[in-house]
BADOTOR-317513 format. One record per residue (C-alpha): residue in three letters; z, y, x. Coordinates in steps of 0.1 Angstrom, whole numbers, plus 5000, padded with zeros to 4 digits. Each point is the difference from the previous one (the first is absolute). Layout:
N
AlaZYX ...
END
This chain:
453
Met889971848203 Ser498350055034 Asp502250295009 Phe503149774995 Gly498349735019 Glu499950235029 Glu503550094997 Leu500949645001 Thr497949945029 Asp501950295018 Leu503449814991 Ala498549675015 Val499750165035 Thr502249805025 Lys502750185021 Asp497650045029 Gly497750184978 Lys497249744997 Arg499049844968 Glu500149625000 Thr496549814998 Ser498449964966 Val497349754988 Leu497050044977 Ser499849774972 Asn496849864986 Ser500550234970 Gly500450315024 Met503750024995 Tyr502150085030 Phe502449745004 Pro503250105021 Trp500649895037 Leu500149645010 Gln496749864991 Glu501149655008 Arg502550054969 Val497250024978 Glu498049745014 Thr502849734996 Val500150054963 Val498149684993 Thr499549814966 Gly498149685001 Gly498650075035 Lys498550324991 Arg501050355009 Lys501350244976 Arg497950305009 Asp498650144966 Phe501450304983 Ala502449844976 Gln501349745025 Thr500750275027 Thr501850234976 Asp502249714990 Ala501049915036 Cys500350385007 Leu502650054973 Ser501849675013 Phe500350175035 Ile501250334984 Gln502849814983 Glu500849815032 Ala500250355019 Leu502050144974 Leu502549725001 Lys500450045038 His500150394998 Gln496950035020 Trp499150334984 Gln497150085025 Gln498449674995 Ala500450024961 Ala498350375001 Glu496849855020 Tyr499849714975 Met500550254970 His497150215012 Ser497749704998 Tyr501749884965 Leu498950324982 Gln496549854996 Thr501449784974 Leu499650284974 Glu496249915004 Asp500449634994 Ser497449854976 Asp502749814982 Thr501150204971 Tyr503749874999 Lys500550075036 Arg498550335000 Gln502150104972 Ala503249865016 Ala499250165034 Pro501450354992 Glu503549884993 Ile500049765029 Ile498850275024 Trp502650254987 Lys502949755003 Leu498849895036 Gly499150355010 Ser503150164990 Glu502249755017 Ile498050055032 Leu500350394998 Phe503350004991 Tyr501249825032 His497350065023 Pro501450215030 Lys497050255003 Ser499950054961 Asn501350334984 Val500350144964 Glu496750165002 Thr498149685007 Phe502049834971 Asn499250274976 Ser496249995010 Phe500249614994 Ala501750044966 Asp497850274987 Arg496949805007 Met501449674986 Lys501150154967 Asn496250084990 Ile498949645009 Gly500749774972 Val501450234969 Leu502749744990 Asn501750045035 Tyr500250394998 Leu503550014983 Lys501649715022 Ile498750185032 Ser501150354987 Leu503649854993 Gln500149825034 His498750315018 Ala502650214984 Leu502749755011 Tyr498750045035 Leu500350374999 Val503549984988 His500849775027 His499050275024 Gly501850284981 Met496950154987 Leu501750034963 Glu497650294988 Asp496849815013 Ala501249704982 Lys500550194968 Arg496750165001 Ser498449635008 Leu501749894968 Ser499150294978 Asn496449945010 Ala500449634991 Glu501550054966 Thr497050194987 Trp497749705010 Arg497749874973 Tyr497149785001 Gly498749934965 Glu501449674983 Lys501649895034 Ser502950264996 Ser501549814972 Ser500449685020 Gln501850185027 Glu502650184976 Val503049855017 Leu498650115034 Ile499650364988 Asn503549994985 Leu501449875033 Val498150285019 Gln501550274976 Ala503549835003 Tyr499850025039 Lys499050374997 Gly503050024978 Leu502249845027 Leu498950285024 Gln500750274974 His503549834998 His500450045037 Thr499350364996 Trp502350034971 Ser502849835020 Arg499750255029 Lys500250274976 Lys503149844984 Thr501750015034 Glu499250365007 Leu501150094966 Ser503349835005 Lys500650255028 Leu499450314979 Asp502250204979 Glu499449964963 Asp499950384994 Asp497550045027 Tyr496650104986 Ala498649755026 Tyr501949734980 Thr498350064968 Ala496950025016 Lys500249685019 Ser501449834969 Gln497050094979 Asn497749885027 Met502049685001 Leu499549954962 Ser496450065002 Gln499749745029 Ser502049754979 Cys497850044971 Lys496949915022 Thr501949725015 Ser500949864966 Ala496450014987 Asn498649825031 Ile502749735000 Cys500449924963 Ala496749824993 Leu500649765029 Leu503549894989 Lys498449894965 Thr498049765019 Pro501749655010 Gly500849995037 Val502350075028 Trp500450385004 Asp503450055016 Pro499550315018 Phe498450174970 Val502749894976 Lys502750135023 Ser498250355006 Tyr499450044963 Val503649914989 Glu501550235027 Met498150314984 Leu501049884964 Glu503749965012 Phe499750345019 Tyr499050184965 Gly502549824978 Asp497549774984 Leu502349705002 Asp498449834970 Gly496550015015 Ala501549895033 Arg501749694981 Glu497049934982 Ile497849965029 Leu502549805021 Thr500749764969 Asn496349954996 Tyr499449945034 Ala502749745002 Tyr499649814966 Asp496350054990 Gln498649655003 Lys496650125007 Phe501350115034 Pro500549765028 Ser503549865011 Asn501550295023 Pro503550005013 Asn499750375008 Ala499450084963 His503349874993 Ile501850175029 Tyr498750344989 Leu501149954966 Tyr503549885011 Glu500350325025 Phe499050234972 Leu502649844974 Lys502650055027 Arg499250345006 Glu500050054961 Lys503649835001 Ala498749744974 Pro502349744985 Arg500849675020 Ala498149804976 Lys496950205006 Leu500449985038 Ile500549644998 Ser496849964979 Ala498050185025 Leu501149785030 Lys499749664982 Ile496349975004 Leu500450145036 His502349695007 Glu497649774985 Ile497250135021 Val501950095033 Pro503549825000 Ser500450125035 His499650374996 Ser502850225013 Leu500650134963 Met501249644992 Leu503550115013 Glu500050294976 Phe498849764973 His503049765008 Thr502450294996 Leu498650114966 Leu500249654989 Arg503449935014 Lys501450304980 Ser498249904966 Glu502449874976 Thr497649714990 Glu500749655013 Glu496249955005 His499850305025 Gln503049895019 Lys498549675006 Leu496850145009 Ala501750255024 Leu501149675020 Gly496449865001 Val498550335010 Leu502149995034 Phe499149635007 Glu496450094994 Val499950305024 Leu501549775028 Asp497449744995 Phe497650225019 Ala500049995037 Gly499750385003 Cys503450044982 Thr502149745022 Lys501650295019 Asn500650244972 Ile503750035002 Thr500350204967 Ala498549694982 Trp502549775016 Lys502750224991 Tyr499150024964 Leu499649624998 Ala503349925016 Lys501850254977 Tyr498249894969 Leu500549635009 Lys503650045002 Gln500150204968 Thr497749764980 Leu502449725011 Met503050214990 Glu498750044967 Asn499549624997 His496249985001 Pro499649735025 Val496849874981 Trp498250325007 Val500449945038 Glu499249624998 Glu496750084982 Glu498950255026 Trp501249795029 Lys498449674986 Ser496350115010 Arg501250135033 Arg502349725013 Ser497149855016 Trp498850295023 Trp502750275001 Pro502549845025 Thr496949995026 Phe498650344989 His503150195001 Phe503149795013 Ser499149805030 Phe502150015031 Phe497250185017 Trp500250284975 Ala503850025003 Lys499850065036 Ser497150254997 Asp501650194969 Trp503350035016 Lys498450145033 Ala497650244980 Asp502550144974 Ala503449834994 Gly500250184966 Leu497049824988 Ala501149685014 Cys503350034979 Glu498450064967 Lys497749705007 Ala502849785012 Phe501850064967 Val497049914978 Ala499349715022 Gly503749884994 Ile499750074963 Leu496749784996 Leu500649745028 Gly503549995003 Lys502650055029 Gly498149725021 Cys496750215004 Arg499450065035 Tyr499050384995 Phe503450054983 Arg502149815026 Tyr498350195030 Ile500850334984 Leu503449904992 Lys500649925037 Gln498950345015 Asp502550235013 His499550344987 Glu502850264999 Thr498450224973 Leu498849724978 Lys503149765004 Lys501550084967 Lys496749994983 Ile499449675014 Lys503449884988 Arg499450114967 Met496649834998 Lys501749685009 Lys502350014971 Ser497350094976 Val497749735010 Lys502949764997 Lys500650124965 Tyr496650064984 Ser497649765020 Ile497749834976 Val500149675020 Asn503549934992 Pro500750184967 Gly503249814992 Val501950125030 Ser501150334979 Thr498850224971 
END
């Protein structure tokens, strides 16, 4: 590590070309500038000047420098902290390589004087210090290379890593090996996608088309082999699932794609994951699956993320269903979407709610509306229908304000301040709509259900 120590020393040089003052600890360890900082670390009146105490203080200074984005100072401290690899404490000595890698890679990623060569040099040295860190470092190194657009270098790094073996240790790192192979598969998928784009521009009768098509098939086989093992392991593997399913669909293996997505969404060994249900739903839509299957796919997503944008599609599917249970749920879905602050300006949601409230009341289901409104009566008026929001909404989007005013009138009656404010506005285009809204509120408002039926 001495060579890398010199590299860190170079990075720790100040802008004027001078290195900050260092201090030598009792253990012979160079401690970064500001001798007084070391001397002020006191416990029980005694200075922390021995090796272990000094490295602990050094680590806290590194963390502080990272938090403040003081990369030069962090590099200087890091140069000294490397000696923790020789700590007499077995636990600290074994933990040191991972800590040094995490801190060092962070410094080198952001340091203005760092470059790819320096990072590569650091990664290559760290891979061989503490065998259990080899795969983690190789994977993170590959991601760094991908970030810099060096895809072939990243692929080579992963190829080297997937052959890693160290006696009995290798079995305990099976998931990491699978992950390394899967990321290699992801890079192969990138190559496959590029070739697919090139293929789409060629004539099918062209010889080059046949050659590229065969090359793509070979690439897809390699990708599948690298990704498959990981997908059997419980976890959140979104990019791998999407890539694999895309290839299966391209080659017409719809049953295989459906099986992968169904297992990913419903296998209880996998953690709860909204995206798993989104991917399954989108696949079923492409497949033109029956409405019942689409509803089933979105039902769990509704339980996990009731404010998701797909809930408006879920509402439409439920509304068109012939079962009363689904039609009732369609109303609840809209109320739940609008419970969230991020959806308060969603004019489509308000349009759907305004229209469906009227339809529900016309079909003589006021109880459905009352059930949804009961738990919201105490906070929706302030959250959605205050006088402040009436003025603000009208100014920002008169169309949105009209939809909200109708809902406010239905739920709170014609005395609602939001409804009254919008009713008084003079807007040539919306004049007829406001007039119709006034009549509908008078007829269907749940505040005075006896006025008309």
